[in-house]
N, C-alpha and C positions, 0 to 999 in steps of 0.2 A: 279478465273475463274470457272464456272460451269463445271461439268463432260462432258456435251454435247459439250461445246465449246472446252474442252481439246481434245476430240476425233476428232473433226472437224479440229483443228489445227494440230494434229498428222497426220491425213490423208493428209493434204496439204503439210506437211514437207516430207512425204514419196513420194508423187507425184513429189515434187521438186527433190528428189534424183533420181527418175526414169528418169525424164527429163534430169537432169544433166548427168546421166550415158550415155545416148544416144548422147547428144550434145558434150560432151568432147571427145567422140570417133570419131566424125565427123570433129572437127575443131582443129587446132593447138593452142598452148597457146597464141600466139601473135594475134590471131583473136579477134575482138571486141565481137563477139557473145560468144566466150569461156569466156572472162573476165566478160561479163554481166551475164552469167549463174552462175558463181561462186559467184559473188556479190549478185545476187538474192537469191541463196541458203543460203548464210551466213546471209542475212537480215532476211530470214524466221526463222532461228535458233535464231538470236538475239531477234526477236520479242517474240518468245516462252520463252526465258530465262528471259524476263522482269518479269515474274511471276512464273517461275519454275526453280529449280536448275539443274535438269537433264532431258534428254529425253531418255527413255529406251524402246527398242523394243525387243520383243521375237519372235523367228523364228521357224517355223515348216516346214514340207515338202512343203506345198503349200500356207502357210499363214503367215502373220506377224501381231502381236497384240501389242497394247499399253494399259497398265493399265488393262490387262485381256480382252480388247475389240478388236475384229478383225478389223483391218484397211486396210487389203490387202488380196485378195484371187485370186489365179490363178491355175487351175488344169492342164494347159498346160505345156509342157516342154520348149517351146520357149518363150523368153522374160519374164521369170518368176524370179522376183527378189528374192522371198522367196527361190526358189530352188537354185538360184545362190549362196546365202549365205549358205543354208542348206547342200548342197553337199560337201562343204569344211569344214563342222563341226561347223560353227558358229551357236550358239543357242541364244545369247543375245548380243546386242550392246548398249553401254551407251555413250551418248554425254553429257559432263559436261558444266555447265554454263560459265566456263572460256574459252570455245572453241575459238581458233584463226582462222582467215580466212585462214591463211597458212595451218593449220592442216586440215581444211575441204577440201581445194583444193587437198591436198595430198591424203586424203581419197577418194575423187571423182575420182582422177586419177587412183587409184588402182581398184576401182569397174568398171571403164570405160574400163578396158583392156579386150580385146577379148581373153580369155584364150584358146579357141578352135582354132582360126585362127593363134594365135601367139604362138602356142605350141612350135615351134622350138626356138623362141626367149625368151620365158618365161619358166624357169624351175621350178619356185615356184608356189604355190597356193596362194589364197587370204590371208589365215591366216598367212603364212610366210611373205608375203609382208607387211601386217599390223604390224606384230611383228617387222620387220626391221625398220619401221618408228618410233617406240618407242614414240607413241603419249602420250602426257600428259593429254589430255582432252577427249580422245576417248578410251574407254575400251571395252573389249569383252570377252565372255565366249565361250570356244570351247569344243565340245564333242570329246574326244580323241579316241573314239571307232569307229568313222565314216569311211566309204569307199568312195572313190572319186566318183564312179558311183554306184548308188544304184541298178541298174539293172544288174551290171556286176557280173558274176559268178566268184568265186575264181579261179584265173589262175592256181594255183598249182593243184587243184582238177580236172580241165578240162584236164590239161596235163596228169595227172595220168590215167584218164578215157580213153583218146585216146590211151595211151600205152597199157592198158589192152585189149582194143578191137582189137588191131592190132597184138598182139604178136602171132606168129605161129612158126617162126624159127628165127635164128640169123639175117638174112637179113631183115625180117619184123620188128624185134625189132629195128634194126638200123634205118630203114625207119620211124618207128613210133617215134623214138627219134628225128630224124631230122624234121619230120613233126610237132611234138609238139612244136618245137622252131622256126618255120617259122616266119619271122618278121611280116608278115601281120596278123598272129593270135595273136600276143602279143599286149595287150592293155596297154597304159601308165598308170602306177599306181604311183601317187604322194606319197612320203614318208610323213607320218604324222609328222608335225612339232613339235618340242619340245616347250611346253608351258612355260609361265613365272613361273607357279607353279613347273614344272619339274626342271627348272634351279635353282629356289630358293631352292628346296629340295636338289639338288646335291651340290649347293654352301654351303648350311647349313651344310651338312655332312662333306664336306671338311674343312670348317672353324672350326667346332668343333674339328677336329683332329689337325689342325694347331694351334688353340688357345691353346689347351692343351700343345702342344710342346713349344710354345713361353712362356707360363706361367711357365712351368717347367724350361725352360732355365733361365728366369729372377730370379726364386727362387734360382737356383744354383749359379748364378752370385752374388746375394746378400749374399749368404752364403760364397762365396769366398772372398768377401770384408772383412769379419770378420777374415779370415785366412791370407789375404795378408799382407806382411811385408815390401817389398820394394816399392819405388815410381813407378817403372816400372810396377809392378803387379797391383797396384791400378789404374794406368792410363789405362792399358789394359782392366781391368774388367769394369771400367766405360765406356770405349769406346764400349765394347760389349753391355752394357746396352743401350747406345745411339743408337746403331745400331738396337736393339730390338724395341726401341721407333719409330725410323724412319721407320723400316719395317712395323710396325703395323699401323702407320699413313698413309703410302703409300696405304695400303689396306683398310683404313677407319675403322680400329678396334680401335675406340676411347676408348672402354671399357678396352682394354689391356693397352693402354697408361695411362689411368686413374689409373689403378691398380699399374702400375710401379711407378708412381709419388707418390701415397698414401703410397706404401711400403717404398719408399725412405724417405718420410717425417717422417714415423714412426720410422725407424731405426736411423734417425738423432738424435732422442731424447734418444737413448739407451746409457746409461753411459758406457757400456762395449765396445762400438765402439771407436777405436783409433781416436785421433784428426785429424791426417792427412787424415784418411778415411772420416771423416765428411766433411772436406774441399772439397774433391772430390765429395761427395754426393751433397753438395751445388751447385757445378758446374753442376751436372746432373739435378738438379731441374730447373736450368735456361734454359736448352736445349730446352724444348717444346716451350719456348717463343722466340726462335731465329728466325731470318728472314727466314732461311732455312725451319724450321718446320712450321712456320706460313704460309709460301708460299704453302706448301703441304696442310695445313688445308684449305686455301683459295681455292685451286683447287678442293678439295673435296666438299666444299660448292657450288662452281659454277657448279659442275657436277650434283647437285640436290640431293645428298645423304641426307637422313634423319636419324638423330640419336635420340635415346630415349631422351626426353626433360630433364629428371632427370640427365642422364649421361652427356649431353651437359653442363648443368648448373654447375654440379660438376667439370667438366674439366676446365671450365672458372674460377671458384673460386680458383682452385689449381694452375693456371698459376701465374707466377711472373709478377711484373710490367714491366719487360723488354720486355713483349709482346706488350706493348702499341704502340711503334713506328712502328713495322712491321705491326700491325693491321691497323694503320692509313694509312700506305703506300698502303696496298692491298685493303683498302676500296675504293681507287680511281681507282683500276684496275679490280674489280669484275664486271662480266657481268650480273648477275641475281639479281632480287630484293630480292629473298629468301636469297642469300648469303650476300648481303649488310645488310639486317635486322639482320642476325645472328651476323655479325661483330659489328654492332652498339650495340646490346645487350651485347656483350662481353666487348666493350669499356665503356659502362655505369657502368659495374661492376668493371673493372680494373682502369678506370679513377679516381675513388675516392681515389685510393692509390697514384696517382701522377698526380695532375692537371697540373703541369709544362710540363710534357711529352705530355699530351693530347693537350694543347693549341698550341703547335708547329704546329699542323695541320691547325690552322687558317691562316698560311702563305702560304698554298698550292695554287698553281696557278689555280687549278680547282675549280670552284664555288661550284659544288655539294659536294666536300669534305669539303669545308669550312662550307657549310650549315649543313652537317651532324654532324660536330664537334660541331657546335653551338647547335644543337638539343641535342647532348649527354650531353653537359655542362648544358643545360637547365634541362634535366632529373636528372642529378646528384644534381643540386640545391646548389652547393657550391658558396657562395658569393665571394670567392676569385677569381672567374672567371670573375667578372664584369669588372675589369680593362683591361682584355684582350678582352672581348667582345666589349667594347667601341671603340676599334680600327676598328671594322668591320662595324660600323654604317653607314659609308660613302662608303661601298663597291660598286663596279661598277655594280653588278648584283642585280636586285630587289628582287630575291628570297632569297638571302642572307640577305638583309636588312630587309625583312619581318620576317625572322626567328630570327634574332638578336633582333629585337624590341620585339617580343613575349617573348624571353628569358629574356631580361632586365626588362620587365614589371612584370615578375614573381619573379625575384630576388630582385628588388627594390633597394633603396638607393638614397642619395642626388645627386650623380653624374649621376645616371640613370635618375632622373627627368629632369636635365638640358639637357642631351643628347636627351631625348624624345621630349622635348620642341623644340629643333632645328630641329628634324625630322618632325615637323609639317609643315616645309617649303620644304619638299622633293619634287622633280619634279613629283613623281608618287602619284596619288590620293590614291591608296591602302595603300601605306606606311604612308601617312598622317593620314588616318582614323585609321589605326592600331596603330599608335603612340598615337593618342588621347585616344583610348580605353585602351592602356597600362598605360597611365597617370591616367585614372579613376580608374584603378585597385589598384593603390597605395592609393587612397582616401585621399591624403594629401592636406593641405591647399595650398602648393606651386603648386601642380598640378592643383588645381582648379583655382588659379590665372592665370596660363598660358593659360588655356582653355578660361577663360573669356576675357583675353586680345586678344586672337586670334579671337574670335567671334566679339569683339568690333572693330577690325582693319577695316579701311575703305575699304581695298581690299577684305575683307571676302565676301562682297555682290556679288563680281564678280565670285565667285566659283559656280560650278554646284549645282543644288538644292539638289541632293541626298547626296552630301558631306556635305552641310550645315545641313541637317537633321541628319546625323550621328554625327556631332559635338554637336548639341543640345541634342541629345539623351545621349551622353556621359555626358553632363552637368547635366542631371537629376540624376546622381549618388550621387550628393551632395544635400540632401534635407534640406537645411537651408534657413534662411531668406535672406541672401545675394543673393543667386541664384534666389529665388522667386521674389525679388524686381527687379533683373536684367531682368528677363523674362517679367514681367508686363510692364516694361519700353520699352522693345523691341517690345512688342505687340502693344503698344500705339503709337510707333514712326511713324510719317508721314513725307514724303519728296515730294518735287515737281519733282526733277530729279531722274531718276532711280526707278520709281515707281514699275515696275515689279519685280526688284530684292528685293526691300524693302518689297513687299507683300510676297515674298518667305521667308524672314527673319521673318516676323510677323507670318506667318503660322507655321514656325518651332518653334517659341516661344510658340504658342498655343499648339502645339504638345507636347512640353517639359512640359508645365504646367499640361497637362493631365497625363504625366508620374509621376510627383511629387505627384499627388493625393491630393493636398491641396484644400479643399473646399472654401477657401478664394478667389480662382481664378474664381469661378463660375460666379459672377456678370459681370466681364469683358469679360468672354468667351461668355456669353449669349448676350452681346452687339454686339460681332463680328460674332455671328451665323447668323445674317441677313446681313452681309457685301455684297457689290456688287461684290467683288472679289471671284470667285468660290473657289480658293485654300484656302484662309483664312476662308471662310465660312465652307468648309468641315472639315478642321482641327480643327476649334473651336467646331464644332458639335461632332467630334470624341473625343475630350478632355473632353467635358461635359459628354458623355456617360461613359468614363473611370472613371471619378471622382465619378459620381452618382451611377453607376451600376457595376463598376469594370470590364467593358468589354474592 
């Protein structure tokens, strides 16, 4: 999109926001006009995000700009959107491409509030309300030094000035003091809200201190392990280490958990450590993979927490295979896509260590869990999984069947070819086509024979044209004489009954000959280029161009 069109679109979005601000103030949420306004506003943003990732506006006292170009100006105080944002400290607002309609509606509801008339009911300012919404796809920058009313003189200075002017004796001093605090002279001043940056800074300082303490505690406990003599002391020490892991996981301190696990693995190799202490360390190493700990891990993932990718991967690598079963369990309970993707990544790593534990997830009653397990097995690529995957080929959910066919096509094998051949009769056309493509991926003679038999079947001509075309395209993967002769015969075949269906088959054969690229097909294709049937004529012409010019 050109810059001029960018600016034009940005102006229209801003006008949509202004209109929505007024409309949402007038109508309740259950009103059709309210709903239509929100939908129109969201449609405007979606249209913009078709070619842009973000929509960013910069705000000054009386103007709003996009990409350094002014798209709004209003010198008045009334109905001034720029001043509305500016007076509460907003200096920049960013709308991301992943913006949800629910987020936009909540944003519009905030800016539609009449902060002057609803002063008694609304104690917060716009920045605080936006902060409370915790938007994922709307971000903003706040000037922390702003005052609520730019024309308002500092209250403390005014009060001091009044006192100085009225002091003459004690009574006048008291009167000045009382007058200075008359309710009608006091203007409401909103407290500047704490920004995300402030909170992060405070949290960071607190976490540094807490991290140091937990790290020191863990170091002391590991030292105690060396000194422990009785079983009770060892159990108590390991119990405290478990509590340290649990506490750190509760707080999302994956780095601390990781360090404790690494330290435990390291001292396990120390020949100076007593054998009974090593046994307790082995139990400690299993603790992060227990259902209790994986449950905490899953909750953190669902909360949207983001860990350093390196730390996350290292943590997963250090988990024991006992974590597989709990991860499969919580895979079906997670609510966010981000969380599910993270668990899937973890299972791809851990599943390689114990395929048996992973394939138990194929018996889950939830289709999406089964599909995800199939995807994980597909990524692992262990051919031992084939016998378990074959059980799901007839699964009741089409999404599962499609995933397992893709997996089987990549893993291959004699049993896979037979199963895919049966799937060519699946009730769903997408599954049938996907099965044919999976067979072609194997490139085997057995697979070719199955495809040829299916196309030759008398019922094949009854199928929809697009499905026929897909099957013929699959057949073009085998560029040999047998396939070439089969296609020429199909192209020349004529029937009295079912002529329309037969023409479709012949057109598909011409299409496939073009894909083969064999110039020996040109004479017969030229012959049918002048056919009375439009479909056959067009497909023959296309095949000729492909063979002669590679188009």
